[in-house]
C-alpha positions as CSV (number, residue, x, y, z in Angstrom):
1,M,47.3,1.1,-1.0
2,N,44.1,-0.2,0.2
3,W,44.3,-3.7,1.9
4,L,40.5,-4.1,1.6
5,F,41.2,-5.0,-2.2
6,F,44.7,-6.2,-2.1
7,I,44.2,-9.2,0.0
8,P,41.0,-10.6,-1.8
9,G,42.7,-10.0,-5.1
10,L,46.0,-12.0,-4.0
11,V,43.6,-14.8,-2.7
12,L,41.7,-14.7,-6.2
13,L,45.1,-14.7,-8.2
14,I,46.5,-17.9,-5.9
15,G,43.0,-19.6,-6.8
16,A,43.5,-18.9,-10.4
17,I,47.0,-20.3,-10.5
18,L,45.7,-23.5,-8.5
19,I,42.7,-23.9,-11.2
20,G,45.3,-23.5,-13.8
21,T,47.7,-26.0,-12.5
22,G,44.9,-28.7,-12.2
23,Y,43.9,-27.9,-15.7
24,Y,47.1,-28.4,-17.0
25,S,47.8,-31.6,-15.4
26,Q,44.6,-33.0,-16.6
27,R,45.6,-32.0,-20.0
28,K,49.0,-33.4,-19.5
29,A,47.3,-36.7,-18.1
30,G,45.6,-36.9,-21.5
31,E,42.3,-36.2,-20.1
32,S,39.8,-33.4,-21.3
33,P,38.9,-31.3,-18.6
34,P,35.5,-29.4,-18.6
35,R,35.5,-26.0,-20.4
36,V,34.0,-24.3,-17.4
37,V,37.4,-25.0,-15.5
38,R,39.2,-23.1,-18.0
39,T,36.6,-20.2,-18.1
40,A,36.6,-20.2,-14.2
41,G,40.1,-19.7,-14.1
42,L,40.3,-17.1,-16.3
43,V,37.4,-15.2,-14.7
44,I,39.0,-15.4,-11.3
45,A,42.4,-14.2,-12.7
46,A,40.8,-11.3,-14.2
47,L,38.6,-10.3,-10.8
48,G,42.3,-10.7,-9.3
49,V,43.8,-8.3,-11.5
50,L,41.0,-5.8,-11.2
51,F,41.1,-6.2,-7.6
52,I,44.7,-5.6,-7.1
53,I,44.3,-2.4,-9.5
54,L,41.6,-1.1,-7.3
55,A,44.1,-1.6,-4.4
56,I,46.5,0.5,-6.0
57,T,44.4,3.3,-7.2
58,F,42.2,3.7,-4.0
């Protein structure tokens, strides 16, 4: 396992979780968050998964 990819992957996944929680809480409060927030969360989650896969394969 390559820690050079694993640690940034975990940080990205934690960031995606935080963005997702903020998005959910805004939706629950009746507000409509910007679409870019959801897109950013998905992109960051995908990058986190990619980094973890790279950490396992290298």
